[in-house]
C-alpha positions as CSV (number, residue, x, y, z in Angstrom):
1,M,-216.2,17.0,-95.4
2,V,-216.1,15.6,-98.8
3,P,-216.0,18.5,-101.7
4,P,-218.3,18.7,-105.0
5,I,-216.9,16.5,-108.0
6,P,-215.3,18.9,-110.2
7,Q,-217.4,19.8,-113.4
8,T,-215.4,22.6,-114.8
9,P,-211.9,22.9,-115.9
10,E,-211.8,25.9,-113.3
11,E,-213.0,23.5,-110.6
12,F,-210.2,20.6,-111.6
13,Q,-207.5,23.6,-111.3
14,A,-208.7,24.9,-107.9
15,L,-208.5,21.3,-106.3
16,R,-204.6,21.6,-107.3
17,H,-204.3,24.1,-104.7
18,Q,-205.1,21.9,-101.5
19,P,-203.5,19.2,-100.1
20,P,-204.3,15.9,-101.2
21,S,-207.0,14.0,-99.6
22,A,-208.7,10.5,-100.1
23,D,-211.6,12.7,-100.5
24,R,-210.3,15.1,-102.9
25,I,-208.6,12.0,-105.4
26,A,-211.7,9.9,-105.2
27,V,-213.9,13.2,-106.5
28,T,-211.3,14.2,-108.9
29,I,-211.5,10.6,-110.4
30,A,-215.7,11.0,-110.4
31,G,-215.1,14.4,-112.5
32,V,-212.9,12.8,-114.2
33,V,-215.3,10.1,-115.4
34,R,-218.1,12.6,-115.9
35,L,-216.3,14.3,-118.1
36,G,-215.4,11.7,-119.9
37,Q,-219.4,10.7,-120.4
38,A,-220.9,14.0,-120.7
39,A,-218.2,14.3,-123.5
40,G,-219.4,10.9,-125.2
41,Q,-216.5,8.9,-124.7
42,S,-216.9,5.0,-123.7
43,L,-214.7,3.5,-121.1
44,A,-212.0,2.3,-123.5
45,E,-211.5,5.1,-124.4
46,L,-211.2,7.3,-121.4
47,Q,-208.7,4.2,-120.3
48,A,-206.8,4.9,-123.2
49,Q,-206.2,8.3,-122.3
50,I,-204.8,7.2,-118.8
51,L,-202.8,4.3,-120.2
52,A,-201.2,6.6,-122.7
53,E,-197.4,7.1,-122.4
54,D,-197.2,10.6,-120.5
55,G,-194.2,10.3,-118.8
56,L,-195.7,11.6,-115.4
57,L,-196.7,8.4,-114.1
58,E,-195.2,4.6,-114.3
59,P,-196.9,1.9,-116.5
60,A,-198.1,0.1,-113.4
61,T,-199.3,3.4,-112.1
62,R,-201.2,4.1,-115.2
63,S,-202.3,0.4,-115.1
64,W,-204.1,0.9,-111.6
65,L,-205.5,4.3,-112.3
66,S,-206.8,2.9,-115.6
67,Q,-208.3,0.2,-113.4
68,L,-209.7,2.9,-110.9
69,I,-211.1,4.6,-113.2
70,A,-213.2,1.6,-114.5
71,Q,-214.3,1.2,-111.0
72,A,-215.4,4.5,-110.7
73,W,-217.7,4.3,-114.4
74,E,-219.6,1.7,-112.7
75,L,-220.3,3.5,-109.4
76,T,-220.7,7.2,-111.6
77,P,-224.0,7.8,-113.2
78,P,-223.8,10.2,-115.5
79,E,-225.1,13.4,-115.1
80,A,-228.7,13.9,-115.6
81,P,-229.4,16.9,-117.6
82,A,-231.1,20.0,-115.7
83,S,-234.8,20.0,-116.3
84,C,-236.3,22.8,-117.9
85,S,-239.5,24.2,-116.1
86,G,-241.5,26.6,-117.5
């Protein structure tokens, strides 16, 4: 079963306590893209964050992840605002 896309810091944190899987990695990437979109970030700004030196990932891995984020950006539409009925 594919987990839902995380949308809050708590949901991202909960994923850290589960064993890694391709599905969890995919929904985490989609969640990062959605959070960036919701915050008004551009793809370039999000990629700059991914490419920033952090000591955790090697430059080649950060570059690969940045490309993956770009693909996910194209495939992940921004979350539609909830409509109010009343």
